[in-house]
N, C-alpha and C positions, 0 to 999 in steps of 0.2 A: 158526450164528445170525445174523450181521451182513448175510450175503445174504438169509436168509429175511425177516429185517426189513425190509431196505431193499423187498423184493417189494411188504410189506403198507404201506409208506409212500408208495412211490410210486403205488401203486393207488389209496388213496385221494387222495392230491395229484390226480392223474388226473381223478378225480369229482368235488372243491371245483372243479375249475379248469373242468371241463364243465357239472355242475350248481348248483354253488353251495352253503354251507353246509345248506340245507335238503333239498336231493337227496342227501346221504351217509347211507347206512346201514349198518350192519355186514352186512345181507341181501347190499348192492349191491357191497361189498368185497371179500367173499365170492365173490360170483359174477364180478368180474373176475379175481378171481386163478385159479376154480377149487378152490376150497378150502371145505370146511364152516365153518361158523361156529364151531363149537366148536374147531377147527384154529386159527384167528385168534386164539380167546381166551387159547391158549397163550401165544401171543407177548404178547399184548397183552391182560392181564385185562379194564382200563377201556376201552372203545370212546373214550370222549371222550380218553383220553392219544392214542391214536392219530390222532384227527385236532388235537389240538393239534399232535404231531410233525411231521404230514406241513403242518399250516398253515406251519410255519418254512419248509417249503421253498420257500414264496411270495417268501420275502426273497434267493433267492438270486442273483438279477439286480441287487438294490440291493446286494448284498454284492462283484460285479462292479464294480459302478461306484465304489462306497466305497474298493474297492483302488486303482484308478486316480485318482481323485478325491485321494487321501491322497499321490500323488506329484507333486500340482501347486501350486507355490507360489502358496499362499493365506494371508489371516491365519484367526483361527479363526472368525469371524465369515461370511467370506466360503465358507468352507467348511462351515460350515452350512448355512446357505441351500442351497448346492449339493447337500447329504447330503437335506435336505427336497425339494429338487426331485425328487431322483430316487426316493426313499420315494415321492411323492404321483405321481408318471409312472407308478409300477407297482402300486402299490396303488387307486389309483381303480379300476381296473378290474375288482377282486376286492375290493369295498367291505366286502361281508357278513364275507369270511375274514378281512380286516385289522382292522374293529371288534372282531369275535369275539377274535381275538387279542391285541389291546392294551388294548380296553378292555370285553371281556364274559368268557364264561364262561373263555376260556384264563386272561384276567391274573392276576396275581400269582404267588403259589407255583407253580401250573401252567404258566405260562408259563416258569417258570425249570426246572422239572424237562423242560419238553419241549422247549427248546434245548439242555439239559446232552446229554438222549436222541437228540436230532438229528443233534449235531457229534460225538457220540461213534460215531454211523453213516455220518458223511460229514464226514470230517476234512478232506480236500479241499477244502473250502468256506472254510473260513479258510487258506489256503496263501495266503502276501505279505501277509496282514495284519499290521501290527506296533503295538506299544506301545498309545498310548490308542484306536486302532483298532479292535483287536481285542476290547479290553474292550468298545466300543458294539455292536460285532456280537455278542460271547458271553455278555454277562452283564447286558446291561443292559437295562431297561425303557425305553418310549419317552420317559418323564421324564426318568431318568434318562442316559438315550444324549444326549439333548439338553444336559443340565446339564455335562456332561464338556465340550464347546467354549464354552459361554459360561463356564463358568468360569476355562476360559484367557484368555478376551477381558478377564474380569475382571483376573486376573494381568497382563495388557498395560497395562491402563490403560484397555482401548476402553470398558468397559462399568463404572456402578457396579454394586454388589453386591444393591443397592432394583432397579437396571433388566433384571440378569439374571433375576431371581426374577420379577419382571413377565413378560419375553420369554419364560421356561418355560411358564407358565401362559399364555398367550399362544397360543403355539403349540401344545401342546396342546388347547387348546380349539376353535381353528381346525382343528387336522388332526382332530379327532374329529366337529365341527361338517357338516367337507366330506364324510367316510364317511358319517353318517348320512344325510345330502343324496344321495346316489348310490345309496345302499342298496337293491336290488330296483330299479331303474331300468334299462329297456332303452334302451341308449346308443350310438352309433356311435363309433369312434377319433377322431374331430373334437371329439365332446362332451367325453369325459376329457383329451384336450390343451387341451381349454377351461377345464376343471374346475381343471386344473395351472395353466394362467396365473392365472386369477383369485386361486387359495391364495397363491401367491408374489407375486402385487402386494401382497397384502394382507400378509402376512409381512415384505416388504422395506420396505414402509410404516412398520411397525412396529418395525424394527429401524432405521431409519436417524432415527427419532426419540428414540433411547434412547443413542444413540452420546454420547462424552464428547467435548467441544471437543476440535478438532485432528486427531480421528480420521474417518476415511472407509472406505467400502466399496464396491468394484467389483461394479456389478451386472451383472450375466453373463446376456444374454438369448439364450435357445436359439431356433432356427426348427425349429420342431417337422415342418416338410412334410419333412425328410429325415429318414428311420425309422433311419438306421443312422450319419447323423455331421452332429454340427453345428457350425458357424463360429460363433465367439468373437471378438470384437473389443475393443479396448479403445486408449487412447491411446498406452501402452504398446510393444505388441505384437499381432501377429495368428498366431492359431495355430486348428490344430482340433481340437477335440475329440470323443472317440467315445464318445458318452454315447448312454443307454438302449438299449442293442444288444439 
């Protein structure tokens, strides 16, 4: 059963990636696999559910980078900004899918059902994730995911509770707005990289204005010219970060 369901999920994912959300239909998925629509419905009675589950697969690269970043010595706000940058970098290229997943038809109860179904089929995607990072990826909506690390910053004294709530709202509004602005546009790779830079500049500005006195965050700037590796430098050390692979 798992192997058959994976076949449907992967075919739907491929169509979403190639044709976008509006270009996917039950007929196209059946044709991609070489089966009848009736056969597909035996495994996924609700086509919207199949699209939702296949959409979760778009998070795979983000999860891989989250696994790496969780091992880097960063405070909660630095880590949260890094994770947002990863998510932006990948999601802006498929804005329609991500917007639907986090804020559209998939959002809410269907999102929770889709993540449970997806990770039941692909448990290997969660390997190496521990503690709060596992909760962020497996169980949390976009706002809940953001709240986890903002809450840790409150516990450390880096933010007030009021500031954490403010950042949670601003993070979501900025991200949703960027997705909406990119939806349906035909853009090149440099455009998506620039959109990521713009998004992160706004995020960083918000974070630095909310810090409690005596705290600071290291702003890590990636050079997107190198698709495989980026050099990250600060006053304490220089190291190479494999990001956005």
